[in-house]
N, CA, C, O and the ligand as a Tripos MOL2 file, in Angstrom:
@<TRIPOS>MOLECULE
protein
  241   239    61     0     0
PROTEIN
NO_CHARGES

@<TRIPOS>ATOM
      1 N         -14.3030    4.8120    4.8280 N.3       1 MET1
      2 CA        -13.5250    3.8810    4.1760 C.3       1 MET1
      3 C         -13.2260    2.7250    5.1530 C.2       1 MET1
      4 O         -12.8900    2.9500    6.3150 O.2       1 MET1
      5 N         -13.3590    1.4580    4.6370 N.am      2 HIS2
      6 CA        -13.1510    0.3230    5.5170 C.3       2 HIS2
      7 C         -11.6240   -0.0780    5.3110 C.2       2 HIS2
      8 O         -11.0400    0.1720    4.2570 O.2       2 HIS2
      9 N         -11.0450   -0.6890    6.3380 N.am      3 CYS3
     10 CA         -9.6130   -1.0920    6.2330 C.3       3 CYS3
     11 C          -9.4200   -2.0150    5.0150 C.2       3 CYS3
     12 O          -8.3920   -1.8750    4.3530 O.2       3 CYS3
     13 N         -10.2630   -2.8820    4.6900 N.am      4 SER4
     14 CA        -10.1040   -3.7750    3.5020 C.3       4 SER4
     15 C         -10.0610   -2.9560    2.2200 C.2       4 SER4
     16 O          -9.3200   -3.3410    1.3160 O.2       4 SER4
     17 N         -10.7970   -1.8540    2.0690 N.am      5 ASP5
     18 CA        -10.7550   -1.0330    0.8870 C.3       5 ASP5
     19 C          -9.4160   -0.2830    0.9810 C.2       5 ASP5
     20 O          -8.7000   -0.1270   -0.0080 O.2       5 ASP5
     21 N          -9.1090    0.1650    2.1780 N.am      6 SER6
     22 CA         -7.8090    0.9370    2.2170 C.3       6 SER6
     23 C          -6.5900    0.1010    1.8470 C.2       6 SER6
     24 O          -5.6390    0.6000    1.2460 O.2       6 SER6
     25 N          -6.6310   -1.1910    2.2180 N.am      7 ARG7
     26 CA         -5.5250   -2.1020    1.8870 C.3       7 ARG7
     27 C          -5.4610   -2.4320    0.4500 C.2       7 ARG7
     28 O          -4.3860   -2.5620   -0.1360 O.2       7 ARG7
     29 N          -6.6350   -2.5710   -0.1300 N.am      8 THR8
     30 CA         -6.6100   -2.8120   -1.5480 C.3       8 THR8
     31 C          -6.0110   -1.6430   -2.3090 C.2       8 THR8
     32 O          -5.2580   -1.8170   -3.2670 O.2       8 THR8
     33 N          -6.3700   -0.4310   -1.8500 N.am      9 ALA9
     34 CA         -5.8540    0.7460   -2.5630 C.3       9 ALA9
     35 C          -4.3940    0.9140   -2.2650 C.2       9 ALA9
     36 O          -3.6200    1.3070   -3.1380 O.2       9 ALA9
     37 N          -3.9860    0.6060   -0.9850 N.am     10 LEU10
     38 CA         -2.5570    0.7680   -0.6230 C.3      10 LEU10
     39 C          -1.7410   -0.1860   -1.4710 C.2      10 LEU10
     40 O          -0.6780    0.2250   -1.9360 O.2      10 LEU10
     41 N          -2.1330   -1.3920   -1.7080 N.am     11 SER11
     42 CA         -1.2730   -2.3610   -2.4390 C.3      11 SER11
     43 C          -1.2400   -1.9020   -3.8520 C.2      11 SER11
     44 O          -0.1960   -2.0950   -4.4760 O.2      11 SER11
     45 N          -2.2790   -1.2980   -4.4640 N.am     12 ALA12
     46 CA         -2.3060   -0.7220   -5.7160 C.3      12 ALA12
     47 C          -1.3030    0.4020   -5.8330 C.2      12 ALA12
     48 O          -0.5600    0.4730   -6.8120 O.2      12 ALA12
     49 N          -1.2710    1.2700   -4.8610 N.am     13 ARG13
     50 CA         -0.3940    2.4190   -4.8650 C.3      13 ARG13
     51 C           1.1070    2.0240   -4.7460 C.2      13 ARG13
     52 O           1.9810    2.6130   -5.3820 O.2      13 ARG13
     53 N           1.3440    1.0390   -3.9330 N.am     14 VAL14
     54 CA          2.7030    0.5630   -3.7430 C.3      14 VAL14
     55 C           3.2020   -0.0340   -5.0140 C.2      14 VAL14
     56 O           4.3700    0.1120   -5.3750 O.2      14 VAL14
     57 N           2.3200   -0.7020   -5.6900 N.am     15 ASP15
     58 CA          2.7900   -1.2930   -7.0250 C.3      15 ASP15
     59 C           2.7550   -0.2630   -8.1270 C.2      15 ASP15
     60 O           3.0650   -0.6090   -9.2670 O.2      15 ASP15
     61 N           2.4050    0.9530   -7.8710 N.am     16 GLY16
     62 CA          2.2470    1.9730   -8.9290 C.3      16 GLY16
     63 C           1.1010    1.8200   -9.8890 C.2      16 GLY16
     64 O           1.1380    2.3130  -11.0170 O.2      16 GLY16
     65 N           0.0590    1.1150   -9.4200 N.am     17 GLU17
     66 CA         -1.1140    1.0080  -10.2490 C.3      17 GLU17
     67 C          -2.1350    1.9680   -9.8650 C.2      17 GLU17
     68 O          -1.9510    2.6190   -8.8360 O.2      17 GLU17
     69 N          -3.2240    2.1470  -10.5800 N.am     18 ALA18
     70 CA         -4.3370    3.0460  -10.3990 C.3      18 ALA18
     71 C          -5.0270    2.5870   -9.1190 C.2      18 ALA18
     72 O          -5.0690    1.3890   -8.8380 O.2      18 ALA18
     73 N          -5.5740    3.5330   -8.3330 N.am     19 LEU19
     74 CA         -6.2720    3.2920   -7.2220 C.3      19 LEU19
     75 C          -7.6980    2.8410   -7.6260 C.2      19 LEU19
     76 O          -8.2170    3.2200   -8.6760 O.2      19 LEU19
     77 N          -8.3140    2.0080   -6.7350 N.am     20 PRO20
     78 CA         -9.7240    1.4670   -7.0940 C.3      20 PRO20
     79 C         -10.5850    2.6360   -7.2890 C.2      20 PRO20
     80 O         -10.2960    3.7330   -6.8120 O.2      20 PRO20
     81 N         -11.7040    2.4040   -8.0260 N.am     21 PRO21
     82 CA        -12.7230    3.4240   -8.2730 C.3      21 PRO21
     83 C         -13.2600    3.9370   -6.9980 C.2      21 PRO21
     84 O         -13.5350    3.1800   -6.0670 O.2      21 PRO21
     85 N         -13.4120    5.2270   -6.9470 N.am     22 GLY22
     86 CA        -14.0100    5.8930   -5.7660 C.3      22 GLY22
     87 C         -12.9990    6.2150   -4.6650 C.2      22 GLY22
     88 O         -13.3300    6.8840   -3.6860 O.2      22 GLY22
     89 N         -11.7170    5.7140   -4.8390 N.am     23 VAL23
     90 CA        -10.6500    5.9890   -3.8690 C.3      23 VAL23
     91 C          -9.6910    7.0780   -4.4430 C.2      23 VAL23
     92 O          -9.2630    7.0040   -5.5950 O.2      23 VAL23
     93 N          -9.3830    8.0690   -3.6090 N.am     24 THR24
     94 CA         -8.4470    9.0780   -4.0990 C.3      24 THR24
     95 C          -7.2330    9.0640   -3.0220 C.2      24 THR24
     96 O          -7.3510    8.5570   -1.9060 O.2      24 THR24
     97 N          -6.1180    9.6500   -3.4710 N.am     25 GLY25
     98 CA         -4.9040    9.6890   -2.5190 C.3      25 GLY25
     99 C          -5.2900   10.3470   -1.1840 C.2      25 GLY25
    100 O          -5.0010    9.8190   -0.1100 O.2      25 GLY25
    101 N          -5.9440   11.4960   -1.2780 N.am     26 PRO26
    102 CA         -6.2130   12.1910    0.0530 C.3      26 PRO26
    103 C          -7.1690   11.4110    0.9340 C.2      26 PRO26
    104 O          -7.0660   11.5000    2.1580 O.2      26 PRO26
    105 N          -8.0860   10.6570    0.3740 N.am     27 VAL27
    106 CA         -9.0370    9.7970    1.1980 C.3      27 VAL27
    107 C          -8.0920    8.7700    1.8300 C.2      27 VAL27
    108 O          -8.0610    8.6400    3.0530 O.2      27 VAL27
    109 N          -7.3650    8.0790    1.0630 N.am     28 LEU28
    110 CA         -6.4990    7.0320    1.5240 C.3      28 LEU28
    111 C          -5.5110    7.5340    2.5900 C.2      28 LEU28
    112 O          -5.2740    6.8680    3.5980 O.2      28 LEU28
    113 N          -4.9590    8.6860    2.3510 N.am     29 ASP29
    114 CA         -3.9900    9.2410    3.3850 C.3      29 ASP29
    115 C          -4.8090    9.5910    4.6610 C.2      29 ASP29
    116 O          -4.2950    9.3560    5.7550 O.2      29 ASP29
    117 N          -6.0040   10.1170    4.5910 N.am     30 ALA30
    118 CA         -6.8420   10.4700    5.6870 C.3      30 ALA30
    119 C          -7.1110    9.2260    6.4280 C.2      30 ALA30
    120 O          -7.0810    9.2910    7.6570 O.2      30 ALA30
    121 N          -7.3770    8.0710    5.8410 N.am     31 HIS31
    122 CA         -7.6000    6.8670    6.5220 C.3      31 HIS31
    123 C          -6.3220    6.4030    7.2860 C.2      31 HIS31
    124 O          -6.3730    6.0310    8.4580 O.2      31 HIS31
    125 N          -5.1800    6.4470    6.5600 N.am     32 LEU32
    126 CA         -3.8940    6.0240    7.1940 C.3      32 LEU32
    127 C          -3.5800    6.8740    8.3830 C.2      32 LEU32
    128 O          -2.9520    6.4430    9.3500 O.2      32 LEU32
    129 N          -4.0320    8.0870    8.2850 N.am     33 HIS33
    130 CA         -3.6410    9.0870    9.4290 C.3      33 HIS33
    131 C          -4.4050    8.5760   10.6710 C.2      33 HIS33
    132 O          -3.8850    8.6890   11.7810 O.2      33 HIS33
    133 N          -5.5780    8.0370   10.5210 N.am     34 GLY34
    134 CA         -6.4270    7.7570   11.7000 C.3      34 GLY34
    135 C          -6.3850    6.2390   11.9770 C.2      34 GLY34
    136 O          -7.1020    5.8010   12.8760 O.2      34 GLY34
    137 N          -5.5740    5.3830   11.2480 N.am     35 CYS35
    138 CA         -5.6670    3.9280   11.3620 C.3      35 CYS35
    139 C          -4.2390    3.3340   11.4920 C.2      35 CYS35
    140 O          -3.5280    3.1010   10.5140 O.2      35 CYS35
    141 N          -3.8880    3.1130   12.7490 N.am     36 ALA36
    142 CA         -2.5490    2.5200   12.9270 C.3      36 ALA36
    143 C          -2.4470    1.1960   12.2790 C.2      36 ALA36
    144 O          -1.3930    0.8840   11.7250 O.2      36 ALA36
    145 N          -3.3950    0.4440   12.3020 N.am     37 ASP37
    146 CA         -3.3240   -0.9090   11.6220 C.3      37 ASP37
    147 C          -2.9860   -0.8220   10.2370 C.2      37 ASP37
    148 O          -2.2010   -1.6200    9.7250 O.2      37 ASP37
    149 N          -3.5520    0.1320    9.5800 N.am     38 CYS38
    150 CA         -3.2450    0.1980    8.0440 C.3      38 CYS38
    151 C          -1.9110    0.8300    7.8870 C.2      38 CYS38
    152 O          -1.2490    0.4950    6.9040 O.2      38 CYS38
    153 N          -1.4380    1.6770    8.7020 N.am     39 ARG39
    154 CA         -0.1120    2.2770    8.6020 C.3      39 ARG39
    155 C           0.9630    1.1330    8.8120 C.2      39 ARG39
    156 O           1.9970    1.1070    8.1450 O.2      39 ARG39
    157 N           0.6790    0.2580    9.7070 N.am     40 LEU40
    158 CA          1.5640   -0.9130    9.9140 C.3      40 LEU40
    159 C           1.5700   -1.8690    8.7300 C.2      40 LEU40
    160 O           2.5750   -2.4470    8.3170 O.2      40 LEU40
    161 N           0.2880   -1.9790    8.2050 N.am     41 TRP41
    162 CA          0.1740   -2.8990    6.9830 C.3      41 TRP41
    163 C           0.9500   -2.3000    5.8060 C.2      41 TRP41
    164 O           1.6310   -3.0140    5.0700 O.2      41 TRP41
    165 N           0.8330   -0.9470    5.6370 N.am     42 GLU42
    166 CA          1.5820   -0.3890    4.5310 C.3      42 GLU42
    167 C           3.0350   -0.5050    4.6710 C.2      42 GLU42
    168 O           3.7510   -0.7270    3.6940 O.2      42 GLU42
    169 N           3.5190   -0.3520    5.9350 N.am     43 ARG43
    170 CA          4.9430   -0.5430    6.1180 C.3      43 ARG43
    171 C           5.4100   -1.9310    5.7480 C.2      43 ARG43
    172 O           6.4970   -2.1060    5.1970 O.2      43 ARG43
    173 N           4.6010   -2.9000    6.0470 N.am     44 ARG44
    174 CA          4.9800   -4.3170    5.8330 C.3      44 ARG44
    175 C           4.9660   -4.4840    4.2160 C.2      44 ARG44
    176 O           5.8880   -5.0820    3.6630 O.2      44 ARG44
    177 N           3.9620   -3.9710    3.5350 N.am     45 VAL45
    178 CA          3.9460   -4.0350    2.0800 C.3      45 VAL45
    179 C           5.1240   -3.4370    1.4810 C.2      45 VAL45
    180 O           5.7520   -4.0260    0.6010 O.2      45 VAL45
    181 N           5.4830   -2.1810    1.9600 N.am     46 LEU46
    182 CA          6.6330   -1.5680    1.3740 C.3      46 LEU46
    183 C           7.9140   -2.3290    1.5980 C.2      46 LEU46
    184 O           8.7510   -2.4480    0.7030 O.2      46 LEU46
    185 N           8.0660   -2.8730    2.8760 N.am     47 ALA47
    186 CA          9.2770   -3.6210    3.1060 C.3      47 ALA47
    187 C           9.3260   -4.9030    2.2270 C.2      47 ALA47
    188 O          10.3620   -5.2460    1.6580 O.2      47 ALA47
    189 N           8.1720   -5.5890    2.1430 N.am     48 LEU48
    190 CA          8.1080   -6.8210    1.2640 C.3      48 LEU48
    191 C           8.5540   -6.4000   -0.2090 C.2      48 LEU48
    192 O           9.3690   -7.0780   -0.8340 O.2      48 LEU48
    193 N           8.0160   -5.3270   -0.6890 N.am     49 ARG49
    194 CA          8.1970   -4.9430   -2.0270 C.3      49 ARG49
    195 C           9.7610   -4.5860   -2.1950 C.2      49 ARG49
    196 O          10.3720   -4.9410   -3.2030 O.2      49 ARG49
    197 N          10.2950   -3.9550   -1.2840 N.am     50 GLU50
    198 CA         11.7340   -3.6060   -1.3150 C.3      50 GLU50
    199 C          12.6100   -4.8270   -1.3460 C.2      50 GLU50
    200 O          13.6140   -4.8920   -2.0550 O.2      50 GLU50
    201 N          12.1930   -5.8130   -0.5390 N.am     51 TRP51
    202 CA         12.8730   -7.0690   -0.4520 C.3      51 TRP51
    203 C          12.8030   -7.8390   -1.7780 C.2      51 TRP51
    204 O          13.8340   -8.2810   -2.2840 O.2      51 TRP51
    205 N          11.6020   -8.0030   -2.3450 N.am     52 THR52
    206 CA         11.4860   -8.6840   -3.5490 C.3      52 THR52
    207 C          12.1110   -7.9540   -4.7380 C.2      52 THR52
    208 O          12.5250   -8.6210   -5.6860 O.2      52 THR52
    209 N          12.2020   -6.6130   -4.7410 N.am     53 THR53
    210 CA         12.8320   -5.8590   -5.7920 C.3      53 THR53
    211 C          14.4100   -6.1360   -5.6500 C.2      53 THR53
    212 O          15.1410   -6.2410   -6.6350 O.2      53 THR53
    213 N          14.8310   -6.2360   -4.4060 N.am     54 ARG54
    214 CA         16.2840   -6.3690   -4.2520 C.3      54 ARG54
    215 C          16.6750   -7.7630   -4.6790 C.2      54 ARG54
    216 O          17.6810   -7.9230   -5.3690 O.2      54 ARG54
    217 N          15.9260   -8.7740   -4.3000 N.am     55 ILE55
    218 CA         16.1630  -10.1790   -4.7790 C.3      55 ILE55
    219 C          16.0990  -10.2050   -6.3040 C.2      55 ILE55
    220 O          16.9910  -10.7470   -6.9580 O.2      55 ILE55
    221 N          15.0120   -9.6020   -6.8860 N.am     56 GLY56
    222 CA         14.8260   -9.6420   -8.2960 C.3      56 GLY56
    223 C          15.9700   -9.0180   -9.0570 C.2      56 GLY56
    224 O          16.2050   -9.3480  -10.2200 O.2      56 GLY56
    225 N          16.7110   -8.0840   -8.3820 N.am     57 GLY57
    226 CA         17.6550   -7.3080   -9.0440 C.3      57 GLY57
    227 C          19.0660   -8.0000   -9.0400 C.2      57 GLY57
    228 O          19.9980   -7.5090   -9.6770 O.2      57 GLY57
    229 N          19.1940   -9.1080   -8.3340 N.am     58 THR58
    230 CA         20.4840   -9.8410   -8.2520 C.3      58 THR58
    231 C          20.6410  -10.9940   -9.2280 C.2      58 THR58
    232 O          20.3140  -10.8350  -10.4040 O.2      58 THR58
    233 N          21.0870  -12.0470   -8.8270 N.am     59 ALA59
    234 CA         21.3610  -13.1030   -9.7390 C.3      59 ALA59
    235 C          20.2080  -13.6760  -10.3870 C.2      59 ALA59
    236 O          20.3510  -14.3220  -11.4250 O.2      59 ALA59
    237 N          18.9650  -13.4760   -9.8100 N.am     60 LEU60
    238 CA         17.8530  -14.0770  -10.4320 C.3      60 LEU60
    239 C          17.4390  -13.2760  -11.6230 C.2      60 LEU60
    240 O          16.4810  -13.6360  -12.3060 O.2      60 LEU60
    241 ZN         -7.5430    0.9230    8.3620 Zn       61 ZN61
@<TRIPOS>BOND
     1     1     2 1
     2     2     3 1
     3     3     4 2
     4     3     5 am
     5     5     6 1
     6     6     7 1
     7     7     8 2
     8     7     9 am
     9     9    10 1
    10    10    11 1
    11    11    12 2
    12    11    13 am
    13    13    14 1
    14    14    15 1
    15    15    16 2
    16    15    17 am
    17    17    18 1
    18    18    19 1
    19    19    20 2
    20    19    21 am
    21    21    22 1
    22    22    23 1
    23    23    24 2
    24    23    25 am
    25    25    26 1
    26    26    27 1
    27    27    28 2
    28    27    29 am
    29    29    30 1
    30    30    31 1
    31    31    32 2
    32    31    33 am
    33    33    34 1
    34    34    35 1
    35    35    36 2
    36    35    37 am
    37    37    38 1
    38    38    39 1
    39    39    40 2
    40    39    41 am
    41    41    42 1
    42    42    43 1
    43    43    44 2
    44    43    45 am
    45    45    46 1
    46    46    47 1
    47    47    48 2
    48    47    49 am
    49    49    50 1
    50    50    51 1
    51    51    52 2
    52    51    53 am
    53    53    54 1
    54    54    55 1
    55    55    56 2
    56    55    57 am
    57    57    58 1
    58    58    59 1
    59    59    60 2
    60    59    61 am
    61    61    62 1
    62    62    63 1
    63    63    64 2
    64    63    65 am
    65    65    66 1
    66    66    67 1
    67    67    68 2
    68    67    69 am
    69    69    70 1
    70    70    71 1
    71    71    72 2
    72    71    73 am
    73    73    74 1
    74    74    75 1
    75    75    76 2
    76    75    77 am
    77    77    78 1
    78    78    79 1
    79    79    80 2
    80    79    81 am
    81    81    82 1
    82    82    83 1
    83    83    84 2
    84    83    85 am
    85    85    86 1
    86    86    87 1
    87    87    88 2
    88    87    89 am
    89    89    90 1
    90    90    91 1
    91    91    92 2
    92    91    93 am
    93    93    94 1
    94    94    95 1
    95    95    96 2
    96    95    97 am
    97    97    98 1
    98    98    99 1
    99    99   100 2
   100    99   101 am
   101   101   102 1
   102   102   103 1
   103   103   104 2
   104   103   105 am
   105   105   106 1
   106   106   107 1
   107   107   108 2
   108   107   109 am
   109   109   110 1
   110   110   111 1
   111   111   112 2
   112   111   113 am
   113   113   114 1
   114   114   115 1
   115   115   116 2
   116   115   117 am
   117   117   118 1
   118   118   119 1
   119   119   120 2
   120   119   121 am
   121   121   122 1
   122   122   123 1
   123   123   124 2
   124   123   125 am
   125   125   126 1
   126   126   127 1
   127   127   128 2
   128   127   129 am
   129   129   130 1
   130   130   131 1
   131   131   132 2
   132   131   133 am
   133   133   134 1
   134   134   135 1
   135   135   136 2
   136   135   137 am
   137   137   138 1
   138   138   139 1
   139   139   140 2
   140   139   141 am
   141   141   142 1
   142   142   143 1
   143   143   144 2
   144   143   145 am
   145   145   146 1
   146   146   147 1
   147   147   148 2
   148   147   149 am
   149   149   150 1
   150   150   151 1
   151   151   152 2
   152   151   153 am
   153   153   154 1
   154   154   155 1
   155   155   156 2
   156   155   157 am
   157   157   158 1
   158   158   159 1
   159   159   160 2
   160   159   161 am
   161   161   162 1
   162   162   163 1
   163   163   164 2
   164   163   165 am
   165   165   166 1
   166   166   167 1
   167   167   168 2
   168   167   169 am
   169   169   170 1
   170   170   171 1
   171   171   172 2
   172   171   173 am
   173   173   174 1
   174   174   175 1
   175   175   176 2
   176   175   177 am
   177   177   178 1
   178   178   179 1
   179   179   180 2
   180   179   181 am
   181   181   182 1
   182   182   183 1
   183   183   184 2
   184   183   185 am
   185   185   186 1
   186   186   187 1
   187   187   188 2
   188   187   189 am
   189   189   190 1
   190   190   191 1
   191   191   192 2
   192   191   193 am
   193   193   194 1
   194   194   195 1
   195   195   196 2
   196   195   197 am
   197   197   198 1
   198   198   199 1
   199   199   200 2
   200   199   201 am
   201   201   202 1
   202   202   203 1
   203   203   204 2
   204   203   205 am
   205   205   206 1
   206   206   207 1
   207   207   208 2
   208   207   209 am
   209   209   210 1
   210   210   211 1
   211   211   212 2
   212   211   213 am
   213   213   214 1
   214   214   215 1
   215   215   216 2
   216   215   217 am
   217   217   218 1
   218   218   219 1
   219   219   220 2
   220   219   221 am
   221   221   222 1
   222   222   223 1
   223   223   224 2
   224   223   225 am
   225   225   226 1
   226   226   227 1
   227   227   228 2
   228   227   229 am
   229   229   230 1
   230   230   231 1
   231   231   232 2
   232   231   233 am
   233   233   234 1
   234   234   235 1
   235   235   236 2
   236   235   237 am
   237   237   238 1
   238   238   239 1
   239   239   240 2
@<TRIPOS>SUBSTRUCTURE
     1 MET1         2 RESIDUE 1 A MET
     2 HIS2         6 RESIDUE 1 A HIS
     3 CYS3        10 RESIDUE 1 A CYS
     4 SER4        14 RESIDUE 1 A SER
     5 ASP5        18 RESIDUE 1 A ASP
     6 SER6        22 RESIDUE 1 A SER
     7 ARG7        26 RESIDUE 1 A ARG
     8 THR8        30 RESIDUE 1 A THR
     9 ALA9        34 RESIDUE 1 A ALA
    10 LEU10       38 RESIDUE 1 A LEU
    11 SER11       42 RESIDUE 1 A SER
    12 ALA12       46 RESIDUE 1 A ALA
    13 ARG13       50 RESIDUE 1 A ARG
    14 VAL14       54 RESIDUE 1 A VAL
    15 ASP15       58 RESIDUE 1 A ASP
    16 GLY16       62 RESIDUE 1 A GLY
    17 GLU17       66 RESIDUE 1 A GLU
    18 ALA18       70 RESIDUE 1 A ALA
    19 LEU19       74 RESIDUE 1 A LEU
    20 PRO20       78 RESIDUE 1 A PRO
    21 PRO21       82 RESIDUE 1 A PRO
    22 GLY22       86 RESIDUE 1 A GLY
    23 VAL23       90 RESIDUE 1 A VAL
    24 THR24       94 RESIDUE 1 A THR
    25 GLY25       98 RESIDUE 1 A GLY
    26 PRO26      102 RESIDUE 1 A PRO
    27 VAL27      106 RESIDUE 1 A VAL
    28 LEU28      110 RESIDUE 1 A LEU
    29 ASP29      114 RESIDUE 1 A ASP
    30 ALA30      118 RESIDUE 1 A ALA
    31 HIS31      122 RESIDUE 1 A HIS
    32 LEU32      126 RESIDUE 1 A LEU
    33 HIS33      130 RESIDUE 1 A HIS
    34 GLY34      134 RESIDUE 1 A GLY
    35 CYS35      138 RESIDUE 1 A CYS
    36 ALA36      142 RESIDUE 1 A ALA
    37 ASP37      146 RESIDUE 1 A ASP
    38 CYS38      150 RESIDUE 1 A CYS
    39 ARG39      154 RESIDUE 1 A ARG
    40 LEU40      158 RESIDUE 1 A LEU
    41 TRP41      162 RESIDUE 1 A TRP
    42 GLU42      166 RESIDUE 1 A GLU
    43 ARG43      170 RESIDUE 1 A ARG
    44 ARG44      174 RESIDUE 1 A ARG
    45 VAL45      178 RESIDUE 1 A VAL
    46 LEU46      182 RESIDUE 1 A LEU
    47 ALA47      186 RESIDUE 1 A ALA
    48 LEU48      190 RESIDUE 1 A LEU
    49 ARG49      194 RESIDUE 1 A ARG
    50 GLU50      198 RESIDUE 1 A GLU
    51 TRP51      202 RESIDUE 1 A TRP
    52 THR52      206 RESIDUE 1 A THR
    53 THR53      210 RESIDUE 1 A THR
    54 ARG54      214 RESIDUE 1 A ARG
    55 ILE55      218 RESIDUE 1 A ILE
    56 GLY56      222 RESIDUE 1 A GLY
    57 GLY57      226 RESIDUE 1 A GLY
    58 THR58      230 RESIDUE 1 A THR
    59 ALA59      234 RESIDUE 1 A ALA
    60 LEU60      238 RESIDUE 1 A LEU
    61 ZN61       241 GROUP 0 **** ****
């Protein structure tokens, strides 16, 4: 699995969408386990999502 595929799948999973064809949760987790860059990327996506959710839940 390439990092670009992993990140596409991660962003889908963070958004609660279906994973891309050919990607399963365990495959994605295995990539994350071995790839610090993608772990960092996932953390950023999660932080951004939490931030936008919080903003969206207030006066906006
Ligand atoms: Zn990666």
